[in-house]
Structures are given as C-alpha cells and as structure tokens.
C-alpha positions, 0 to 999 in steps of 0.5 A, spaced: 985 906 862 979 906 867 973 909 863 968 914 867 962 917 865 964 923 870 970 925 875 969 930 880 976 932 882 979 936 888 974 937 893 974 935 900 970 929 901 966 927 907 966 920 908 963 916 914 970 915 917 972 923 916 974 928 911 979 927 905 981 930 899 979 925 894 977 925 886 970 921 885 969 917 879 962 916 877 960 910 872 953 908 871 950 913 876 954 910 882 961 911 885 966 907 882 972 910 885 975 914 890 982 916 890 987 921 889 989 924 882 984 919 878 986 917 871 981 919 866 981 920 858 980 926 855 973 925 853 971 924 861 967 930 863 970 933 869 967 938 875 972 942 878 971 941 886 977 945 888 976 949 895 969 945 895 966 940 901 963 934 898 957 931 902 952 925 901 946 928 898 941 930 904 935 925 904 930 929 907 925 924 910 919 929 912 916 933 906 909 935 904 908 936 897 901 936 897 899 932 890 894 930 888 889 936 888 893 941 892 899 942 887 898 949 887 900 949 895 907 945 892 907 940 887 913 935 886 916 939 880 917 946 884 918 942 891 924 937 888 927 943 885 928 947 891 931 941 894 936 940 889 938 947 890 939 945 897 943 939 896 938 934 897 938 928 893 932 924 896 926 926 899 920 922 903 913 925 901 908 925 907 901 922 906 898 928 907 896 934 905 894 931 898 887 929 896 886 923 897 891 922 902 895 916 901 892 911 906 890 906 901 893 903 894 888 907 890 891 913 893 898 911 892 897 910 885 894 917 884 900 920 888 905 916 883 901 919 877 902 926 880 910 925 881 911 921 874 916 925 870 916 931 875 921 930 880 928 933 880 931 928 885 929 921 887 923 920 892 920 915 896 913 915 899 910 914 906 903 911 907 898 913 913 895 910 919 888 913 920 882 910 923 879 905 919 885 903 914 889 898 918 886 893 913 889 897 907 896 897 910 899 891 908 897 893 900 901 899 901 907 896 904 907 891 899 907 896 894 913 899 897 911 905 902 917 907 906 913 906 912 907 909 915 905 916 919 900 918 924 898 924 928 896 923 935 893 930 935 888 933 930 892 935 923 887 940 921 883 940 915 875 939 913 871 934 909 870 927 909 877 925 905 882 928 910 888 925 914 885 924 921 888 923 928 888 916 931 885 914 937 888 910 942 885 903 939 887 905 932 894 907 934 895 900 938 892 896 933 896 899 927 902 898 931 901 891 931 900 891 924 906 895 922 910 891 927 908 885 923 909 888 916 916 890 919 916 897 917 916 904 921 911 908 924 912 915 924 909 919 929 907 927 930 907 926 938 902 932 941 897 930 946 890 932 943 887 932 949 892 937 952 892 942 946 885 942 944 883 944 952 888 949 952 886 952 945 879 952 947 881 956 953 885 961 949 879 962 945 875 964 950 880 969 953 881 972 946 888 970 946 890 970 939 898 972 939 903 968 937 906 967 944 899 965 946 899 960 940 905 957 943 902 957 950 897 952 947 902 947 945 906 946 951 912 941 952 908 937 956 903 935 951 909 933 947 912 929 952 905 925 954 904 923 947 911 920 947 911 917 953 904 914 951 906 911 944 912 908 947 908 904 952 904 901 946 911 900 942 913 896 948 907 892 948 907 891 940 914 891 938 913 896 933 919 900 930 917 908 932 920 914 929 918 921 932 918 926 927 919 934 929 921 933 936 922 940 939 924 939 946 930 936 950 925 933 955 922 929 950 929 927 947 931 924 954 924 920 954 926 917 948 933 916 949 931 912 956 927 908 951 932 906 947 937 904 953 931 899 955 931 896 948 926 899 944 927 900 937 926 908 936 929 914 933 928 921 933 928 927 928 928 934 929 928 940 924 932 946 922 927 951 925 927 948 932 935 949 932 935 956 928 929 960 930 926 962 937 919 964 940 922 971 939 923 970 932 916 967 931 913 973 935 917 978 930 916 974 923 908 972 924 905 966 921 910 965 916 914 961 922 908 958 925 908 950 926 906 945 930 909 943 935 911 950 936 918 953 936 920 954 943 924 959 947 932 960 946 933 956 953 929 951 950 933 951 943 940 951 947 938 945 950 936 942 944 943 943 941 946 940 947 942 934 945 944 934 938 952 935 940 951 929 945 949 925 939 942 923 942 938 926 935 938 920 930 936 925 924 934 932 921 929 933 916 925 939 914 918 938 915 917 942 909 909 944 909 908 950 904 901 953 903 899 959 899 901 966 901 894 968 903 894 962 908 900 965 912 897 971 914 892 974 919 890 971 925 895 967 928 891 961 930 887 961 924 893 961 919 896 955 916 901 951 921 907 949 916 914 952 915 917 952 908 924 951 909 927 945 905 931 949 900 935 951 906 936 945 911 943 943 909 945 950 909 942 952 916 945 945 919 952 947 916 952 954 918 949 953 925 952 946 926 959 946 923 961 953 922 958 956 929 958 951 934 963 946 931 959 940 930 963 935 926 961 934 919 961 927 919 956 927 925 952 932 921 952 928 915 950 922 919 944 925 921 942 928 914 944 922 910 946 916 913 941 915 918 935 916 914 937 911 909 938 906 914 932 907 918 927 907 912 930 902 907 934 906 902 941 904 905 946 902 902 944 905 895 943 911 899 946 915 905 954 916 904 959 917 899 962 910 898 964 905 893 958 902 889 953 907 892 949 912 888 953 918 886 948 923 890 953 929 892 952 936 895 958 940 893 958 946 898 962 952 899 963 953 906 966 960 906 961 962 900 956 966 905 950 970 902 944 973 904 937 969 902 932 973 898 925 971 896 928 971 889 933 965 891 927 960 893 924 955 888 918 954 892 911 954 888 910 960 893 917 964 895 916 965 902 920 962 908 922 965 915 929 965 913 929 970 907 933 976 909 938 971 913 945 971 912 948 964 911 956 963 912 956 957 906 952 955 900 950 949 896 954 950 889 952 944 885 948 938 886 949 931 883 944 926 883 946 919 881 952 922 877 948 927 873 949 935 875 941 937 877 943 944 880 949 949 879 949 955 883 948 961 878 945 956 873 939 953 876 936 947 876 936 942 870 930 942 865 930 934 865 926 931 871 931 926 873 928 923 879 925 916 880 921 913 885 925 908 890 921 903 894 923 900 900 928 895 900 923 890 903 918 891 898 915 884 895 912 887 889 905 889 889 904 891 882 906 898 881 911 900 877 917 903 880 925 902 882 926 896 886 932 896 891 
C-alpha cells in the first residue's frame, strides 16, 4: 500500500483544467497523488474536506510587512498569520517600508534575519530600485530576490534612509540592468508631476476631504506613467509588472503593449474591485490608498477587464500602519490598506459567487500567474503532482460577517470590518502541514521558509533554493 504523510479527502479540487472531486495524497510536503478513493493505511492522518472547495494556496505578490525596524506597524509573525487565515501560502514582501529598505545586500540580510523563524507561510523578497543603487542590483539578484520594485511617484517618508521615487534617468538605466539580470521590474505607476501639482493646488484651496484627495490622483496620472514606462521597456527589453492598477484605461494601454510584443503583466487589488469612492468617503482614512479607489462606474469597467482576462494577477498591496496613523486629516493619514487576510475570500465572494467568474480563472490570477511570473513555478502555483501541497480549503456556502476580532493583523483594522462574505476559509495547508483551521487559529509553529527566485545563482545567503 502506498504510504502518505497525510490525505485530504472528499473535496472539490480546483485544477488548472477544471474542478473535480478528488482525494489529495501528500508525501514529503508535495502532492504525491490525486485521485478518487485513494488507499491509505490506518495510521495516515486524514482531513475530511467533504463539502469544501480546495484551491491552490494564494500567492500574494504584494505585501508590506515593514521589518526591520517597523515591525510595530506589521511584522512577519502577525502579517503571515493573517495570510494563513486568509488561505495564502506564499507572499512576496516589498522592499519598503522597513528601515533600511531592501535596496542593497546588507539590508536584505537584515530583512532575512527579521523573518527567520517568524513566518507561518513561505515567502520571497523583492529588491528595490532607487536613485543611486543600480550598482547594487546584481548582488541582490544573485542572492535570490524575486525582482525589483520602483516608484514613479513619491512614496512618502522622511529621513535619509527611505525608499525614494526614481527619476527618468534612473528608471531607464535601471531597466537596462534589470533586463540584463533577467528579472522583472514592478512599478508603482503614477506621474509625480501630475499628482504633486494637483495636491499643491488642493492645499492652496483648503481642500482636505477624501473626495479631494481622490481628485489629486486622477486616472490620467496613472495612464501617463504607464505609457512612459512602456516606452522605456521597449527601448531596454526589461520585463515589467504594473502593480495595483486602478483603471480600465491603464489596462487597455498595457493590453495593447502586450499585443505589440512587450513582456509586461498587470495586477489589480481586491479593494479596487470591492470598494468605491463613495465607500472611501464613508469609511475615511482606513480606505485611503494610492492610486485611490475610484467611482462605481470605474469599478464596473475594471470588472469587465477582469472577466475578459486582461488582468494577469491579483494581490493585496497590504500596507498596514498603527491606528493613529489612519485618523484625522485625510491628506496626512497613512496611505495604505490592511486587507491581506480577506483577499481570497473577497475574490471568491465578489468574483465567483456574485459575478460567476470561473474558479479556474480566479485561481490562475491568485496563484498560478504570480508563481510563473516571479520564478516560483512549478513548485508553487497550482494543485498538481510534484508541486508543494499548498492548499486553501474554502466553504463556498459558509458565509460570515467579518469582525475586528477575526483579524490577526498587528493592528486589527480593515475597511472590510462589518462586511458579510458569502464564503470562508476553513483550513490552510503549507507543504502538507495544516497551518490554520477556522475555530482553531494559526499553528504555533512558524513553518514558513524563504524561497529564492529559481534563477538565483547563489550569492552566499542562506535560503531555500528552487
């Protein structure tokens, strides 16, 4: 009889090709068998997934856990626990807002030290492109970063050792180097010239509301930055990934660039698909982000683009802060949304249950596409023989209303508190180990490991190679 370390039986399994009722046999952290009524010994641990839908664990390609130095905003322990509770099994941590930011090898070492033994799920790390660090990119690539992140508008912050936006020369020369290294450049695409001018005008006129803030970061600012970056990509051959795109207008520009042969992918976030500018005005700074959440009409067009398959992936852009930083003057409040724990449930609720987006399409955007784009496939990204047994078990009929007490963030705040979901994550498995079960919480053991990009050529840092 074939021996397994564990069996998950009776669930509806979402494969890349469709959904089937199958048992999953797990051995050495991998999916060893997929079939009906798998045989196993009496000693084999069995998880009964009857009436549950089993998806590949979400890969959240865009989170900010703020270590080193700013773990009191959100650290690896609390951030990864919230992800595990949300059915996410791998995340890609951005190079800001930790101090120092991950823009050189010494900072990467500090980030890895902060993460060691703390994460409940697997993780990879982004490096950063900022003015003055192009010469540092190769070392970061060799060490195993997943790619590089740059801002085309000011990300905020004070002091010398912060993450700064790129000027055009840094962007162009950085793209040349990143193309040589064979990695991806992720871009926050908003025109600093446009948003800073409009923000100054609003300040001069005493406009300080949520609606006023949204008006200072128009769709035109996003489109202009996207078009400029695509021109540089055409010149350099650099692979691009546009993060948190908020408008159908920008998606159309990117789609045209793809058709013309550019290697570019596009991401959006659940908050753009689940909230509108009216919600921002009602909720206040807890729903502030950049680019901002837009009108209901803009949101409807985003859903049209998603249904048509023109978004590559979905990520949370989880950007938490202490509660005091999300209060008071809207323009001065911290611009980031805490939402990572709810990403998978939001997309299943809004996408599948309400709009009928196929589960295979959602799973591709939430898991397969990020794995392929950022060097984690075939180890991660889908339920397939030989892949890591990273699984999210969801009750598609098990609705609930989110309470602040449900949140595992360092600061339990979210624009989704009070929202009723039509589904719920019941359990999360990381490499075959149950790391979360609804009602039982997150495992005390931090099972997560650092995963390097599969193209990493070493670099002398300890980590788990592909």
